[in-house]
C-alpha positions, 0 to 999 in steps of 0.5 A, spaced: 607 796 094 603 798 089 600 792 084 605 791 078 602 793 071 598 788 069 596 790 062 601 791 056 601 797 052 603 798 045 605 806 044 606 811 038 610 817 040 610 823 036 615 829 037 615 836 035 620 841 035 617 847 038 611 848 043 607 851 037 608 846 032 606 841 038 599 844 039 598 845 032 599 837 031 595 835 037 589 839 035 590 835 028 591 828 032 585 829 036 581 829 030 583 822 028 586 818 034 583 816 041 587 816 047 586 810 051 580 806 048 576 803 052 570 797 051 565 798 056 562 791 055 568 788 056 567 785 063 573 783 067 573 776 071 579 778 075 576 781 082 580 787 083 584 788 090 581 793 094 586 799 095 588 801 102 584 808 102 577 809 100 572 815 100 565 816 097 563 821 092 557 824 089 552 827 094 549 820 095 555 816 095 554 813 088 561 813 087 567 812 090 575 813 090 580 808 092 587 810 093 594 808 096 601 810 095 608 806 094 612 811 098 616 813 092 612 818 090 607 815 086 599 814 087 595 809 085 587 811 084 581 807 082 574 810 081 568 806 081 562 809 079 555 806 077 554 805 069 550 811 068 551 817 064 556 818 059 562 818 063 565 821 069 571 826 071 575 827 077 578 833 079 583 836 083 584 843 085 585 848 090 579 848 095 575 844 089 575 850 084 573 849 077 578 854 075 585 851 074 583 844 076 587 838 074 582 832 071 582 825 069 576 824 064 573 818 061 567 820 056 563 817 051 563 819 044 557 819 040 558 812 037 559 809 044 566 808 044 569 810 051 576 815 052 580 816 057 585 822 058 589 827 062 586 834 062 586 841 065 582 847 066 584 854 065 582 861 069 575 861 066 574 853 067 574 851 060 577 844 059 583 842 055 587 836 053 593 836 057 599 836 052 603 831 058 599 825 059 601 824 066 595 819 068 597 812 066 591 808 065 592 801 068 585 797 067 578 799 066 572 794 067 565 793 068 562 788 073 556 787 078 553 794 076 559 798 077 564 801 072 571 801 075 577 805 072 584 804 075 590 809 074 596 812 076 600 818 077 606 821 080 605 826 086 609 831 083 609 831 075 612 837 074 607 839 069 604 846 070 597 844 069 597 838 074 596 839 081 602 837 086 599 832 091 603 834 098 602 831 105 596 836 106 589 836 104 587 835 097 580 837 095 577 832 090 571 834 086 567 829 082 561 829 076 558 824 072 557 826 065 550 827 062 551 826 054 556 824 049 562 828 047 567 828 041 573 831 045 574 834 052 574 841 049 566 840 049 565 839 056 563 845 060 564 844 068 559 850 069 554 845 066 555 839 071 553 839 078 559 836 082 560 834 089 566 836 093 571 831 098 577 833 102 582 827 103 589 826 104 592 823 098 599 822 100 599 821 108 603 816 112 602 809 110 604 806 117 603 799 117 597 797 121 599 794 128 597 788 132 592 789 137 593 785 144 587 781 146 586 785 152 584 791 148 576 792 148 572 798 145 568 804 148 563 807 143 561 814 143 555 815 139 549 820 138 542 817 140 538 816 134 539 823 132 534 825 126 539 829 122 536 836 120 534 838 113 539 843 112 546 843 109 550 844 115 549 841 122 554 841 128 551 836 133 554 835 140 552 830 145 555 829 152 556 822 155 559 820 162 564 815 162 565 811 168 572 808 168 575 808 175 581 805 173 587 808 168 586 805 161 590 807 155 587 809 148 591 805 143 586 806 137 580 809 134 575 809 128 569 811 126 562 808 127 557 810 122 550 808 121 549 804 114 546 809 109 548 815 112 556 815 110 555 821 105 552 825 111 557 824 116 562 829 114 567 829 121 567 828 128 571 829 134 571 827 141 573 832 147 575 831 154 572 836 159 576 839 164 576 836 170 578 842 174 571 846 171 564 845 173 562 839 168 557 840 163 549 839 163 547 832 160 546 834 153 544 832 146 543 837 140 545 843 136 552 845 138 550 853 138 544 853 142 544 858 147 547 857 154 548 850 152 554 852 147 557 856 153 557 850 158 560 846 152 566 850 152 569 846 158 570 840 153 575 842 148 581 837 150 581 833 143 581 825 144 580 823 138 578 826 131 575 823 124 574 826 118 571 823 111 576 819 108 580 818 114 583 812 116 582 809 123 588 812 127 593 807 131 598 809 136 605 807 136 606 800 139 609 802 145 604 809 146 597 810 149 593 816 151 591 816 158 583 815 159 580 814 166 582 814 173 584 819 178 584 826 175 580 824 169 574 828 167 568 822 166 565 827 161 566 827 154 563 831 148 562 828 141 561 833 136 559 831 129 558 835 123 552 833 118 553 835 111 546 835 108 546 839 101 540 835 098 536 837 104 534 829 105 529 827 110 534 821 112 533 816 117 535 816 124 543 817 125 547 813 131 554 815 128 560 816 133 567 814 134 569 807 137 575 808 142 579 802 143 582 801 150 586 797 154 587 796 162 594 793 160 598 800 160 604 801 155 611 804 156 609 811 154 603 815 156 601 820 150 600 827 151 597 832 147 600 839 147 597 845 144 601 850 140 600 856 136 595 862 138 591 863 145 584 863 144 583 871 145 580 877 141 587 880 141 588 878 134 584 881 129 584 879 121 581 885 117 575 884 112 576 883 105 583 880 105 585 874 100 591 872 105 592 875 112 597 871 116 597 870 124 603 867 128 603 864 135 610 862 138 612 857 143 618 860 145 625 857 147 624 860 154 618 855 155 620 849 152 627 849 156 623 850 162 617 845 161 620 839 157 625 834 160 632 833 158 631 828 153 625 832 150 619 829 147 617 825 140 611 828 136 608 822 132 601 826 130 598 832 129 592 836 128 592 843 125 586 847 127 582 854 125 575 856 124 572 858 117 577 863 114 583 858 115 586 857 108 593 855 110 597 852 117 604 851 118 608 849 124 616 850 123 621 847 128 627 852 130 633 850 134 639 855 136 637 860 131 636 855 125 630 852 121 630 844 123 624 842 120 617 843 118 613 839 123 606 839 120 603 843 114 597 844 110 597 849 104 590 847 102 587 847 109 580 846 110 576 847 117 571 842 114 576 836 114 580 836 121 583 829 123 589 827 127 594 825 122 600 820 124 607 824 121 611 820 116 617 821 121 616 822 129 619 829 130 624 830 136 623 837 140 628 838 145 628 843 151 630 850 148 627 849 141 622 854 138 616 852 135 612 857 130 605 856 128 602 860 122 595 861 119 593 864 113 586 867 113 581 869 107 576 874 109 574 877 102 567 875 104 567 879 110 565 886 111 567 886 119 573 885 122 574 877 125 577 876 132 580 871 135 575 867 140 571 861 141 565 862 136 565 859 129 565 866 126 571 868 130 578 865 129 583 860 132 590 858 130 593 852 133 596 845 132 594 839 137 601 835 137 600 828 140 607 826 143 610 822 148 613 821 154 607 825 157 610 831 161 606 837 165 606 842 159 600 842 156 599 849 152 605 853 149 602 859 146 602 866 145 598 873 144 600 880 142 602 884 148 596 887 151 600 893 153 603 894 146 596 893 143 594 899 147 600 903 145 598 901 137 591 903 138 593 910 141 598 910 135 592 910 130 588 915 134 594 920 134 597 919 127 592 915 123 586 920 125 582 914 128 577 915 133 578 909 138 576 910 145 581 908 150 577 908 156 578 903 161 571 900 160 572 899 152 574 892 151 579 890 146 574 887 142 570 893 141 576 897 140 578 893 134 571 894 131 572 902 131 577 902 126 576 904 119 578 898 116 576 900 109 583 904 110 588 900 107 594 903 111 590 901 117 591 893 115 598 894 113 599 898 120 596 892 124 600 887 120 607 891 121 605 891 129 604 883 129 611 883 126 614 887 132 610 886 138 612 883 144 608 877 146 605 874 152 606 867 153 601 862 156 606 856 158 601 852 162 601 845 166 596 840 165 592 843 171 591 850 167 597 854 171 603 857 168 610 855 170 613 860 175 616 864 170 615 872 168 611 871 161 609 878 160 611 882 154 617 877 152 621 879 146 618 877 139 623 871 137 627 871 132 625 867 126 630 865 120 627 864 114 624 857 112 626 854 105 621 853 100 618 846 097 623 843 093 621 840 086 626 836 082 623 838 075 627 839 068 623 845 065 625 842 058 621 836 059 614 840 060 612 840 053 612 832 052 609 829 046 603 825 048 603 817 049 597 815 045 595 807 045 591 805 039 589 798 042 584 797 048 586 797 055 583 790 056 585 787 049 
């Protein structure tokens, strides 16, 4: 539960008969009153209880955001900063853009008085005071060289100028203010350097389970890496884990070298394929020549962490198997270092700590991939603001591979590469929509974590899973194909479930036979000159298409909406279940309902609540 409100407020209420009268009145009001007056010098003697989640802000981690939800649609946040500058702002927006942002701002006037308000920016990034003040200030205090401000708001305020916080990724940007301002309208975001963080503000608040005394830990960390002086580095480190006996992973958490918290952006541990040749011992950049290709055999996700993510716990009767027969002793740790200031840093020994136990739990957890096959049969034309691809786990696969009682999905990791913007996995049964298994309408490939679902999802034999990804290629002038390279694309959901079955991969590809028919159609009716010779790869054929012709993009979209699919319904030994999976009819997918909002449009233009007393009085 969230802390109770600890400060008494006295209120003045203003009402207006129309929106126009309200805006005129608000402009006059700003000349005479302060919203949430703060006294910077008032130091609280009460130690504030830390909130459940925390992320560092600023390029050097000089500030932090703490938060927690109450499970009833309300979010409590605390912004802790250095007492420097003349205030700060916290912004929420789509992908961290300065335009159409939702702001919580505290600023200093020329006389030193401090103010706090809910604000927003328009399409030009101009700041405006919000007519509906949805950030409710709880307390503000300065102590031990820090200034903290605690405030709350609803996840969905129904205010068109506020960001609707959902279960997916939230882009948070932060900036110090560099001078006093008479009002928020004087603030220009374009003049303020700000840092961006991705967090899940409205994630699952499952209580932390108790770990038995027999649980030990295994640290997968890099060996004193000198972080390169470049903005982005992906570092790969291969380790050998000699567990001859089967264990269960029951929890994992980050291990980050002190002082490097702002550099370690996200990390993943992959198990190597025991059926393939093990990778060579390696520790270095992931994209270095031959090494990059040899590391592809290590892509089965065991653990994933991203900046702002909390430790991950398995359900109390479930554990992920590790070690023993059939388990590759080789693991690959991948760390994304984000160093925008090009700092010459100290050595780094970060990684992930796996908590394991030889005392096996009731259920083995499994990881099943759903979505699109990693292949060049999928293409995203250049210059697209929103282009969607969908991968199918059809009922023919789930009815063949899943046990009668089905499986329970308790966690999910959505995955694309750099062009991905939205990812959704929907569950259908008997031709009807059942529920959304996982969704992220603000997906960012730089923030990938395994997320516990708020409620476990039951999947039965015969169910259909559809994973859809929306891409943006406005910054590209050549076609983007599916594949393993970071410049290629993927669309997949790594679903963590129990009890473990032989089904490890349930994905689809456009039918190769029908794809060749599509190329022939473009040659005949679209006046294209695509070589249909046998030695020409699908990759090269896609690249021969003139994508500056809008009709070709529309034809490709139409082809994906009708093409039969080749299905990969694979066991954990990388073999197909013995069924014909070629050129299956595209599943009939019913429409999914839009997100619901319980909003009364008559309440949008609510007069502001104005506090004429100090919050700390």
